[in-house]
PyMOL Python script that loads the backbone (N, CA, C, O; Angstrom):
from pymol import cmd

cmd.read_pdbstr("""\
ATOM      1  N   MET A   1     -34.349  23.901 -24.912  1.00  0.00           N
ATOM      2  CA  MET A   1     -33.693  24.525 -23.828  1.00  0.00           C
ATOM      3  C   MET A   1     -33.364  23.564 -22.726  1.00  0.00           C
ATOM      4  O   MET A   1     -32.271  23.612 -22.163  1.00  0.00           O
ATOM      5  N   LYS A   2     -34.310  22.671 -22.401  1.00  0.00           N
ATOM      6  CA  LYS A   2     -34.092  21.681 -21.323  1.00  0.00           C
ATOM      7  C   LYS A   2     -33.005  20.688 -21.759  1.00  0.00           C
ATOM      8  O   LYS A   2     -32.211  20.213 -20.947  1.00  0.00           O
ATOM      9  N   LYS A   3     -32.995  20.394 -23.054  1.00  0.00           N
ATOM     10  CA  LYS A   3     -31.963  19.501 -23.575  1.00  0.00           C
ATOM     11  C   LYS A   3     -30.591  20.043 -23.397  1.00  0.00           C
ATOM     12  O   LYS A   3     -29.692  19.277 -23.052  1.00  0.00           O
ATOM     13  N   ILE A   4     -30.359  21.308 -23.606  1.00  0.00           N
ATOM     14  CA  ILE A   4     -29.050  21.914 -23.537  1.00  0.00           C
ATOM     15  C   ILE A   4     -28.694  22.011 -22.126  1.00  0.00           C
ATOM     16  O   ILE A   4     -27.538  21.760 -21.789  1.00  0.00           O
ATOM     17  N   THR A   5     -29.629  22.373 -21.215  1.00  0.00           N
ATOM     18  CA  THR A   5     -29.294  22.323 -19.824  1.00  0.00           C
ATOM     19  C   THR A   5     -28.878  21.043 -19.205  1.00  0.00           C
ATOM     20  O   THR A   5     -27.972  20.975 -18.375  1.00  0.00           O
ATOM     21  N   GLY A   6     -29.586  19.998 -19.643  1.00  0.00           N
ATOM     22  CA  GLY A   6     -29.199  18.600 -19.217  1.00  0.00           C
ATOM     23  C   GLY A   6     -27.840  18.176 -19.715  1.00  0.00           C
ATOM     24  O   GLY A   6     -27.089  17.508 -19.004  1.00  0.00           O
ATOM     25  N   ILE A   7     -27.519  18.565 -20.944  1.00  0.00           N
ATOM     26  CA  ILE A   7     -26.213  18.209 -21.530  1.00  0.00           C
ATOM     27  C   ILE A   7     -25.128  18.907 -20.752  1.00  0.00           C
ATOM     28  O   ILE A   7     -24.119  18.278 -20.431  1.00  0.00           O
ATOM     29  N   LEU A   8     -25.289  20.238 -20.417  1.00  0.00           N
ATOM     30  CA  LEU A   8     -24.389  21.017 -19.688  1.00  0.00           C
ATOM     31  C   LEU A   8     -24.149  20.385 -18.263  1.00  0.00           C
ATOM     32  O   LEU A   8     -23.017  20.259 -17.796  1.00  0.00           O
ATOM     33  N   ILE A   9     -25.178  20.039 -17.676  1.00  0.00           N
ATOM     34  CA  ILE A   9     -25.094  19.354 -16.319  1.00  0.00           C
ATOM     35  C   ILE A   9     -24.344  18.128 -16.346  1.00  0.00           C
ATOM     36  O   ILE A   9     -23.517  17.899 -15.462  1.00  0.00           O
ATOM     37  N   VAL A  10     -24.574  17.268 -17.344  1.00  0.00           N
ATOM     38  CA  VAL A  10     -23.841  16.021 -17.540  1.00  0.00           C
ATOM     39  C   VAL A  10     -22.327  16.338 -17.817  1.00  0.00           C
ATOM     40  O   VAL A  10     -21.462  15.673 -17.247  1.00  0.00           O
ATOM     41  N   ILE A  11     -22.026  17.272 -18.622  1.00  0.00           N
ATOM     42  CA  ILE A  11     -20.642  17.597 -18.869  1.00  0.00           C
ATOM     43  C   ILE A  11     -19.947  18.116 -17.644  1.00  0.00           C
ATOM     44  O   ILE A  11     -18.789  17.791 -17.382  1.00  0.00           O
ATOM     45  N   ALA A  12     -20.667  18.932 -16.886  1.00  0.00           N
ATOM     46  CA  ALA A  12     -20.024  19.460 -15.637  1.00  0.00           C
ATOM     47  C   ALA A  12     -19.775  18.384 -14.603  1.00  0.00           C
ATOM     48  O   ALA A  12     -18.761  18.400 -13.904  1.00  0.00           O
ATOM     49  N   ILE A  13     -20.717  17.437 -14.508  1.00  0.00           N
ATOM     50  CA  ILE A  13     -20.471  16.299 -13.579  1.00  0.00           C
ATOM     51  C   ILE A  13     -19.355  15.499 -14.046  1.00  0.00           C
ATOM     52  O   ILE A  13     -18.498  15.169 -13.227  1.00  0.00           O
ATOM     53  N   VAL A  14     -19.254  15.135 -15.290  1.00  0.00           N
ATOM     54  CA  VAL A  14     -18.180  14.309 -15.849  1.00  0.00           C
ATOM     55  C   VAL A  14     -16.840  15.025 -15.606  1.00  0.00           C
ATOM     56  O   VAL A  14     -15.842  14.387 -15.272  1.00  0.00           O
ATOM     57  N   GLY A  15     -16.828  16.444 -15.788  1.00  0.00           N
ATOM     58  CA  GLY A  15     -15.602  17.153 -15.614  1.00  0.00           C
ATOM     59  C   GLY A  15     -15.151  17.113 -14.223  1.00  0.00           C
ATOM     60  O   GLY A  15     -13.958  16.946 -13.971  1.00  0.00           O
ATOM     61  N   VAL A  16     -16.038  17.258 -13.293  1.00  0.00           N
ATOM     62  CA  VAL A  16     -15.682  17.250 -11.794  1.00  0.00           C
ATOM     63  C   VAL A  16     -15.208  15.823 -11.434  1.00  0.00           C
ATOM     64  O   VAL A  16     -14.265  15.693 -10.654  1.00  0.00           O
ATOM     65  N   LEU A  17     -15.815  14.768 -11.962  1.00  0.00           N
ATOM     66  CA  LEU A  17     -15.353  13.440 -11.664  1.00  0.00           C
ATOM     67  C   LEU A  17     -13.974  13.157 -12.187  1.00  0.00           C
ATOM     68  O   LEU A  17     -13.146  12.511 -11.544  1.00  0.00           O
ATOM     69  N   VAL A  18     -13.750  13.679 -13.415  1.00  0.00           N
ATOM     70  CA  VAL A  18     -12.337  13.463 -14.039  1.00  0.00           C
ATOM     71  C   VAL A  18     -11.359  14.145 -13.236  1.00  0.00           C
ATOM     72  O   VAL A  18     -10.283  13.587 -13.021  1.00  0.00           O
ATOM     73  N   ILE A  19     -11.633  15.432 -12.705  1.00  0.00           N
ATOM     74  CA  ILE A  19     -10.646  16.114 -11.954  1.00  0.00           C
ATOM     75  C   ILE A  19     -10.352  15.416 -10.668  1.00  0.00           C
ATOM     76  O   ILE A  19      -9.200  15.279 -10.257  1.00  0.00           O
ATOM     77  N   LEU A  20     -11.454  14.954 -10.008  1.00  0.00           N
ATOM     78  CA  LEU A  20     -11.282  14.235  -8.675  1.00  0.00           C
ATOM     79  C   LEU A  20     -10.497  12.907  -8.831  1.00  0.00           C
ATOM     80  O   LEU A  20      -9.719  12.508  -7.964  1.00  0.00           O
ATOM     81  N   TRP A  21     -10.749  12.237 -10.004  1.00  0.00           N
ATOM     82  CA  TRP A  21     -10.087  11.010 -10.165  1.00  0.00           C
ATOM     83  C   TRP A  21      -8.591  11.242 -10.484  1.00  0.00           C
ATOM     84  O   TRP A  21      -7.747  10.465 -10.038  1.00  0.00           O
ATOM     85  N   THR A  22      -8.263  12.278 -11.234  1.00  0.00           N
ATOM     86  CA  THR A  22      -6.819  12.516 -11.527  1.00  0.00           C
ATOM     87  C   THR A  22      -6.111  12.920 -10.305  1.00  0.00           C
ATOM     88  O   THR A  22      -4.974  12.483 -10.125  1.00  0.00           O
ATOM     89  N   ARG A  23      -6.659  13.714  -9.435  1.00  0.00           N
ATOM     90  CA  ARG A  23      -6.106  14.119  -8.181  1.00  0.00           C
ATOM     91  C   ARG A  23      -5.866  13.007  -7.305  1.00  0.00           C
ATOM     92  O   ARG A  23      -4.808  12.953  -6.678  1.00  0.00           O
ATOM     93  N   LYS A  24      -6.786  12.071  -7.193  1.00  0.00           N
ATOM     94  CA  LYS A  24      -6.586  10.898  -6.347  1.00  0.00           C
ATOM     95  C   LYS A  24      -5.463  10.021  -6.901  1.00  0.00           C
ATOM     96  O   LYS A  24      -4.763   9.375  -6.121  1.00  0.00           O
ATOM     97  N   ALA A  25      -5.276   9.979  -8.165  1.00  0.00           N
ATOM     98  CA  ALA A  25      -4.172   9.174  -8.705  1.00  0.00           C
ATOM     99  C   ALA A  25      -2.818   9.821  -8.503  1.00  0.00           C
ATOM    100  O   ALA A  25      -1.794   9.139  -8.469  1.00  0.00           O
ATOM    101  N   GLU A  26      -2.814  11.161  -8.366  1.00  0.00           N
ATOM    102  CA  GLU A  26      -1.565  11.887  -8.200  1.00  0.00           C
ATOM    103  C   GLU A  26      -1.107  11.861  -6.682  1.00  0.00           C
ATOM    104  O   GLU A  26       0.083  12.003  -6.402  1.00  0.00           O
ATOM    105  N   THR A  27      -2.046  11.683  -5.739  1.00  0.00           N
ATOM    106  CA  THR A  27      -1.595  11.709  -4.290  1.00  0.00           C
ATOM    107  C   THR A  27      -0.739  10.572  -4.060  1.00  0.00           C
ATOM    108  O   THR A  27      -1.000   9.465  -4.533  1.00  0.00           O
ATOM    109  N   PRO A  28       0.380  10.833  -3.275  1.00  0.00           N
ATOM    110  CA  PRO A  28       1.287   9.739  -2.898  1.00  0.00           C
ATOM    111  C   PRO A  28       0.585   8.766  -1.961  1.00  0.00           C
ATOM    112  O   PRO A  28      -0.334   9.133  -1.229  1.00  0.00           O
ATOM    113  N   LYS A  29       1.044   7.505  -2.003  1.00  0.00           N
ATOM    114  CA  LYS A  29       0.421   6.513  -1.118  1.00  0.00           C
ATOM    115  C   LYS A  29       1.054   6.706   0.210  1.00  0.00           C
ATOM    116  O   LYS A  29       2.213   7.105   0.316  1.00  0.00           O
ATOM    117  N   GLU A  30       0.266   6.414   1.263  1.00  0.00           N
ATOM    118  CA  GLU A  30       0.737   6.561   2.630  1.00  0.00           C
ATOM    119  C   GLU A  30       1.652   5.334   2.974  1.00  0.00           C
ATOM    120  O   GLU A  30       1.420   4.255   2.429  1.00  0.00           O
ATOM    121  N   PRO A  31       2.631   5.462   3.816  1.00  0.00           N
ATOM    122  CA  PRO A  31       3.419   4.285   4.223  1.00  0.00           C
ATOM    123  C   PRO A  31       2.614   3.280   4.919  1.00  0.00           C
ATOM    124  O   PRO A  31       1.524   3.541   5.428  1.00  0.00           O
ATOM    125  N   SER A  32       3.183   2.089   4.934  1.00  0.00           N
ATOM    126  CA  SER A  32       2.436   1.003   5.631  1.00  0.00           C
ATOM    127  C   SER A  32       2.386   1.331   7.158  1.00  0.00           C
ATOM    128  O   SER A  32       3.233   2.079   7.646  1.00  0.00           O
ATOM    129  N   PRO A  33       1.386   0.767   7.919  1.00  0.00           N
ATOM    130  CA  PRO A  33       1.331   1.084   9.325  1.00  0.00           C
ATOM    131  C   PRO A  33       2.545   0.722  10.150  1.00  0.00           C
ATOM    132  O   PRO A  33       2.816   1.265  11.222  1.00  0.00           O
ATOM    133  N   GLU A  34       3.259  -0.235   9.577  1.00  0.00           N
ATOM    134  CA  GLU A  34       4.471  -0.653  10.325  1.00  0.00           C
ATOM    135  C   GLU A  34       5.650   0.348  10.211  1.00  0.00           C
ATOM    136  O   GLU A  34       6.679   0.224  10.875  1.00  0.00           O
ATOM    137  N   GLY A  35       5.443   1.285   9.380  1.00  0.00           N
ATOM    138  CA  GLY A  35       6.494   2.298   9.136  1.00  0.00           C
ATOM    139  C   GLY A  35       7.124   2.222   7.801  1.00  0.00           C
ATOM    140  O   GLY A  35       6.461   1.840   6.837  1.00  0.00           O
ATOM    141  N   GLU A  36       8.408   2.575   7.684  1.00  0.00           N
ATOM    142  CA  GLU A  36       9.025   2.628   6.337  1.00  0.00           C
ATOM    143  C   GLU A  36       9.327   1.177   5.907  1.00  0.00           C
ATOM    144  O   GLU A  36       9.309   0.222   6.684  1.00  0.00           O
ATOM    145  N   GLU A  37       9.595   1.113   4.637  1.00  0.00           N
ATOM    146  CA  GLU A  37      10.004  -0.156   4.027  1.00  0.00           C
ATOM    147  C   GLU A  37      11.333  -0.667   4.663  1.00  0.00           C
ATOM    148  O   GLU A  37      12.228   0.126   4.956  1.00  0.00           O
ATOM    149  N   PRO A  38      11.435  -1.942   4.861  1.00  0.00           N
ATOM    150  CA  PRO A  38      12.696  -2.479   5.525  1.00  0.00           C
ATOM    151  C   PRO A  38      13.804  -2.207   4.522  1.00  0.00           C
ATOM    152  O   PRO A  38      13.612  -2.155   3.307  1.00  0.00           O
ATOM    153  N   VAL A  39      14.974  -2.037   5.117  1.00  0.00           N
ATOM    154  CA  VAL A  39      16.226  -1.827   4.330  1.00  0.00           C
ATOM    155  C   VAL A  39      17.031  -3.170   4.364  1.00  0.00           C
ATOM    156  O   VAL A  39      17.372  -3.675   5.433  1.00  0.00           O
ATOM    157  N   ILE A  40      17.305  -3.699   3.208  1.00  0.00           N
ATOM    158  CA  ILE A  40      18.063  -4.880   3.121  1.00  0.00           C
ATOM    159  C   ILE A  40      19.564  -4.542   2.969  1.00  0.00           C
ATOM    160  O   ILE A  40      20.005  -3.963   1.976  1.00  0.00           O
ATOM    161  N   SER A  41      20.341  -4.952   4.042  1.00  0.00           N
ATOM    162  CA  SER A  41      21.729  -4.583   4.048  1.00  0.00           C
ATOM    163  C   SER A  41      22.639  -5.430   3.109  1.00  0.00           C
ATOM    164  O   SER A  41      23.692  -5.009   2.630  1.00  0.00           O
ATOM    165  N   GLU A  42      22.108  -6.693   2.897  1.00  0.00           N
ATOM    166  CA  GLU A  42      22.907  -7.592   2.059  1.00  0.00           C
ATOM    167  C   GLU A  42      21.984  -8.629   1.482  1.00  0.00           C
ATOM    168  O   GLU A  42      20.938  -8.941   2.053  1.00  0.00           O
ATOM    169  N   GLU A  43      22.381  -9.165   0.336  1.00  0.00           N
ATOM    170  CA  GLU A  43      21.610 -10.130  -0.330  1.00  0.00           C
ATOM    171  C   GLU A  43      21.743 -11.506   0.327  1.00  0.00           C
ATOM    172  O   GLU A  43      22.786 -11.817   0.902  1.00  0.00           O
ATOM    173  N   ALA A  44      20.739 -12.297   0.250  1.00  0.00           N
ATOM    174  CA  ALA A  44      20.796 -13.615   0.813  1.00  0.00           C
ATOM    175  C   ALA A  44      21.716 -14.545  -0.081  1.00  0.00           C
ATOM    176  O   ALA A  44      21.500 -14.691  -1.284  1.00  0.00           O
ATOM    177  N   THR A  45      22.676 -15.116   0.536  1.00  0.00           N
ATOM    178  CA  THR A  45      23.493 -16.078  -0.138  1.00  0.00           C
ATOM    179  C   THR A  45      23.544 -17.441   0.629  1.00  0.00           C
ATOM    180  O   THR A  45      23.134 -17.487   1.789  1.00  0.00           O
ATOM    181  N   PRO A  46      24.016 -18.501   0.033  1.00  0.00           N
ATOM    182  CA  PRO A  46      24.141 -19.700   0.885  1.00  0.00           C
ATOM    183  C   PRO A  46      25.023 -19.551   2.099  1.00  0.00           C
ATOM    184  O   PRO A  46      24.813 -20.216   3.114  1.00  0.00           O
ATOM    185  N   GLU A  47      26.060 -18.636   1.996  1.00  0.00           N
ATOM    186  CA  GLU A  47      26.928 -18.502   3.139  1.00  0.00           C
ATOM    187  C   GLU A  47      26.359 -17.771   4.269  1.00  0.00           C
ATOM    188  O   GLU A  47      26.709 -18.035   5.420  1.00  0.00           O
ATOM    189  N   ASN A  48      25.456 -16.819   3.987  1.00  0.00           N
ATOM    190  CA  ASN A  48      24.885 -16.035   5.152  1.00  0.00           C
ATOM    191  C   ASN A  48      23.506 -16.445   5.582  1.00  0.00           C
ATOM    192  O   ASN A  48      22.858 -15.779   6.390  1.00  0.00           O
ATOM    193  N   THR A  49      23.042 -17.620   4.994  1.00  0.00           N
ATOM    194  CA  THR A  49      21.693 -18.078   5.338  1.00  0.00           C
ATOM    195  C   THR A  49      21.736 -19.490   6.064  1.00  0.00           C
ATOM    196  O   THR A  49      20.724 -20.175   6.209  1.00  0.00           O
ATOM    197  N   THR A  50      22.953 -19.853   6.492  1.00  0.00           N
ATOM    198  CA  THR A  50      23.067 -21.075   7.154  1.00  0.00           C
ATOM    199  C   THR A  50      22.478 -20.995   8.648  1.00  0.00           C
ATOM    200  O   THR A  50      22.485 -19.915   9.238  1.00  0.00           O
ATOM    201  N   PRO A  51      22.015 -22.052   9.191  1.00  0.00           N
ATOM    202  CA  PRO A  51      21.483 -21.910  10.534  1.00  0.00           C
ATOM    203  C   PRO A  51      22.340 -21.283  11.513  1.00  0.00           C
ATOM    204  O   PRO A  51      21.883 -20.482  12.327  1.00  0.00           O
ATOM    205  N   LYS A  52      23.616 -21.624  11.472  1.00  0.00           N
ATOM    206  CA  LYS A  52      24.597 -21.022  12.460  1.00  0.00           C
ATOM    207  C   LYS A  52      24.637 -19.528  12.314  1.00  0.00           C
ATOM    208  O   LYS A  52      24.575 -18.813  13.314  1.00  0.00           O
ATOM    209  N   VAL A  53      24.735 -19.039  11.126  1.00  0.00           N
ATOM    210  CA  VAL A  53      24.803 -17.538  10.854  1.00  0.00           C
ATOM    211  C   VAL A  53      23.544 -16.823  11.331  1.00  0.00           C
ATOM    212  O   VAL A  53      23.592 -15.782  11.986  1.00  0.00           O
ATOM    213  N   VAL A  54      22.379 -17.453  10.958  1.00  0.00           N
ATOM    214  CA  VAL A  54      21.094 -16.862  11.293  1.00  0.00           C
ATOM    215  C   VAL A  54      20.900 -16.798  12.771  1.00  0.00           C
ATOM    216  O   VAL A  54      20.417 -15.802  13.309  1.00  0.00           O
ATOM    217  N   GLY A  55      21.306 -17.946  13.478  1.00  0.00           N
ATOM    218  CA  GLY A  55      21.271 -18.044  14.943  1.00  0.00           C
ATOM    219  C   GLY A  55      22.066 -16.974  15.618  1.00  0.00           C
ATOM    220  O   GLY A  55      21.636 -16.405  16.621  1.00  0.00           O
ATOM    221  N   GLU A  56      23.275 -16.682  15.054  1.00  0.00           N
ATOM    222  CA  GLU A  56      24.168 -15.689  15.632  1.00  0.00           C
ATOM    223  C   GLU A  56      23.480 -14.282  15.491  1.00  0.00           C
ATOM    224  O   GLU A  56      23.539 -13.475  16.419  1.00  0.00           O
ATOM    225  N   GLU A  57      22.876 -14.022  14.402  1.00  0.00           N
ATOM    226  CA  GLU A  57      22.314 -12.716  14.236  1.00  0.00           C
ATOM    227  C   GLU A  57      21.058 -12.609  15.139  1.00  0.00           C
ATOM    228  O   GLU A  57      20.800 -11.519  15.650  1.00  0.00           O
ATOM    229  N   LEU A  58      20.299 -13.635  15.351  1.00  0.00           N
ATOM    230  CA  LEU A  58      19.112 -13.602  16.136  1.00  0.00           C
ATOM    231  C   LEU A  58      19.589 -13.429  17.652  1.00  0.00           C
ATOM    232  O   LEU A  58      18.881 -12.788  18.429  1.00  0.00           O
ATOM    233  N   GLU A  59      20.682 -13.949  18.032  1.00  0.00           N
ATOM    234  CA  GLU A  59      21.132 -13.765  19.470  1.00  0.00           C
ATOM    235  C   GLU A  59      21.461 -12.322  19.740  1.00  0.00           C
ATOM    236  O   GLU A  59      21.458 -11.927  20.906  1.00  0.00           O
ATOM    237  N   GLY A  60      21.746 -11.505  18.747  1.00  0.00           N
ATOM    238  CA  GLY A  60      22.127 -10.148  18.906  1.00  0.00           C
ATOM    239  C   GLY A  60      20.891  -9.202  19.030  1.00  0.00           C
ATOM    240  O   GLY A  60      21.022  -8.001  19.263  1.00  0.00           O
ATOM    241  N   VAL A  61      19.680  -9.813  18.861  1.00  0.00           N
ATOM    242  CA  VAL A  61      18.474  -8.950  18.989  1.00  0.00           C
ATOM    243  C   VAL A  61      18.082  -8.840  20.391  1.00  0.00           C
ATOM    244  O   VAL A  61      17.975  -9.853  21.082  1.00  0.00           O
ATOM    245  N   ASP A  62      17.857  -7.641  20.865  1.00  0.00           N
ATOM    246  CA  ASP A  62      17.422  -7.404  22.208  1.00  0.00           C
ATOM    247  C   ASP A  62      15.948  -7.539  22.369  1.00  0.00           C
ATOM    248  O   ASP A  62      15.182  -6.658  21.978  1.00  0.00           O
ATOM    249  N   LEU A  63      15.549  -8.631  22.939  1.00  0.00           N
ATOM    250  CA  LEU A  63      14.060  -8.806  23.090  1.00  0.00           C
ATOM    251  C   LEU A  63      13.507  -8.270  24.385  1.00  0.00           C
ATOM    252  O   LEU A  63      12.306  -8.344  24.641  1.00  0.00           O
ATOM    253  N   GLY A  64      14.408  -7.720  25.218  1.00  0.00           N
ATOM    254  CA  GLY A  64      13.898  -7.121  26.444  1.00  0.00           C
ATOM    255  C   GLY A  64      13.040  -5.909  26.156  1.00  0.00           C
ATOM    256  O   GLY A  64      11.995  -5.736  26.782  1.00  0.00           O
ATOM    257  N   ASP A  65      13.452  -5.067  25.227  1.00  0.00           N
ATOM    258  CA  ASP A  65      12.716  -3.934  24.851  1.00  0.00           C
ATOM    259  C   ASP A  65      11.318  -4.353  24.277  1.00  0.00           C
ATOM    260  O   ASP A  65      10.285  -3.748  24.566  1.00  0.00           O
ATOM    261  N   LEU A  66      11.367  -5.398  23.472  1.00  0.00           N
ATOM    262  CA  LEU A  66      10.127  -5.849  22.872  1.00  0.00           C
ATOM    263  C   LEU A  66       9.134  -6.258  23.893  1.00  0.00           C
ATOM    264  O   LEU A  66       7.953  -5.938  23.755  1.00  0.00           O
ATOM    265  N   GLN A  67       9.556  -6.967  24.938  1.00  0.00           N
ATOM    266  CA  GLN A  67       8.584  -7.434  25.954  1.00  0.00           C
ATOM    267  C   GLN A  67       8.063  -6.117  26.668  1.00  0.00           C
ATOM    268  O   GLN A  67       6.867  -6.032  26.944  1.00  0.00           O
ATOM    269  N   LYS A  68       8.892  -5.148  26.954  1.00  0.00           N
ATOM    270  CA  LYS A  68       8.371  -3.864  27.603  1.00  0.00           C
ATOM    271  C   LYS A  68       7.350  -3.214  26.713  1.00  0.00           C
ATOM    272  O   LYS A  68       6.282  -2.801  27.165  1.00  0.00           O
ATOM    273  N   GLU A  69       7.699  -3.120  25.380  1.00  0.00           N
ATOM    274  CA  GLU A  69       6.741  -2.554  24.490  1.00  0.00           C
ATOM    275  C   GLU A  69       5.400  -3.272  24.436  1.00  0.00           C
ATOM    276  O   GLU A  69       4.345  -2.640  24.377  1.00  0.00           O
ATOM    277  N   LEU A  70       5.452  -4.533  24.455  1.00  0.00           N
ATOM    278  CA  LEU A  70       4.222  -5.319  24.329  1.00  0.00           C
ATOM    279  C   LEU A  70       3.373  -5.146  25.652  1.00  0.00           C
ATOM    280  O   LEU A  70       2.142  -5.149  25.631  1.00  0.00           O
ATOM    281  N   GLN A  71       4.095  -4.999  26.766  1.00  0.00           N
ATOM    282  CA  GLN A  71       3.423  -4.849  28.008  1.00  0.00           C
ATOM    283  C   GLN A  71       2.706  -3.472  28.055  1.00  0.00           C
ATOM    284  O   GLN A  71       1.623  -3.335  28.625  1.00  0.00           O
ATOM    285  N   GLY A  72       3.377  -2.430  27.413  1.00  0.00           N
ATOM    286  CA  GLY A  72       2.850  -1.121  27.353  1.00  0.00           C
ATOM    287  C   GLY A  72       1.553  -1.072  26.430  1.00  0.00           C
ATOM    288  O   GLY A  72       0.591  -0.350  26.693  1.00  0.00           O
ATOM    289  N   ILE A  73       1.621  -1.884  25.359  1.00  0.00           N
ATOM    290  CA  ILE A  73       0.485  -2.006  24.507  1.00  0.00           C
ATOM    291  C   ILE A  73      -0.725  -2.670  25.269  1.00  0.00           C
ATOM    292  O   ILE A  73      -1.866  -2.210  25.230  1.00  0.00           O
ATOM    293  N   ASP A  74      -0.370  -3.767  25.947  1.00  0.00           N
ATOM    294  CA  ASP A  74      -1.440  -4.406  26.761  1.00  0.00           C
ATOM    295  C   ASP A  74      -2.120  -3.513  27.702  1.00  0.00           C
ATOM    296  O   ASP A  74      -3.345  -3.524  27.822  1.00  0.00           O
ATOM    297  N   SER A  75      -1.266  -2.654  28.445  1.00  0.00           N
ATOM    298  CA  SER A  75      -1.866  -1.760  29.365  1.00  0.00           C
ATOM    299  C   SER A  75      -2.690  -0.666  28.725  1.00  0.00           C
ATOM    300  O   SER A  75      -3.676  -0.220  29.312  1.00  0.00           O
ATOM    301  N   GLU A  76      -2.314  -0.218  27.530  1.00  0.00           N
ATOM    302  CA  GLU A  76      -3.172   0.753  26.846  1.00  0.00           C
ATOM    303  C   GLU A  76      -4.482   0.152  26.357  1.00  0.00           C
ATOM    304  O   GLU A  76      -5.530   0.798  26.321  1.00  0.00           O
ATOM    305  N   LEU A  77      -4.359  -1.217  25.956  1.00  0.00           N
ATOM    306  CA  LEU A  77      -5.629  -1.788  25.481  1.00  0.00           C
ATOM    307  C   LEU A  77      -6.594  -2.073  26.713  1.00  0.00           C
ATOM    308  O   LEU A  77      -7.817  -2.032  26.577  1.00  0.00           O
ATOM    309  N   GLU A  78      -5.998  -2.354  27.876  1.00  0.00           N
ATOM    310  CA  GLU A  78      -6.830  -2.504  29.034  1.00  0.00           C
ATOM    311  C   GLU A  78      -7.576  -1.253  29.377  1.00  0.00           C
ATOM    312  O   GLU A  78      -8.721  -1.309  29.825  1.00  0.00           O
ATOM    313  N   GLY A  79      -6.923  -0.084  29.167  1.00  0.00           N
ATOM    314  CA  GLY A  79      -7.446   1.206  29.426  1.00  0.00           C
ATOM    315  C   GLY A  79      -8.628   1.524  28.483  1.00  0.00           C
ATOM    316  O   GLY A  79      -9.447   2.383  28.810  1.00  0.00           O
ATOM    317  N   LEU A  80      -8.731   0.850  27.322  1.00  0.00           N
ATOM    318  CA  LEU A  80      -9.774   1.134  26.421  1.00  0.00           C
ATOM    319  C   LEU A  80     -11.086   0.401  26.673  1.00  0.00           C
ATOM    320  O   LEU A  80     -12.121   0.696  26.076  1.00  0.00           O
ATOM    321  N   LYS A  81     -10.997  -0.593  27.607  1.00  0.00           N
ATOM    322  CA  LYS A  81     -12.236  -1.405  27.941  1.00  0.00           C
ATOM    323  C   LYS A  81     -13.108  -0.582  28.776  1.00  0.00           C
ATOM    324  O   LYS A  81     -14.182  -1.030  29.176  1.00  0.00           O
TER     325      LYS A  81
END
""", "prot")
cmd.dss("prot")
cmd.show_as("cartoon", "prot")
cmd.util.cbc("prot")
cmd.orient("prot")
């Protein structure tokens, strides 16, 4: 009788572990902390990766908002001390 009870307990434990393992494998992975994956609008070619073209695209980026965002993060971190 003890042997049958032990076997049933082992089978139950294995069954529960298999169910938990398969559910974990089915859950979708969370997006990265940075947010969604970046969208590539065009492929890199020798024509669009020259220093001149890259420089022109970088000039169009507004860094003023970035500085404001970093200052906001700094003030929040100071509040945690």
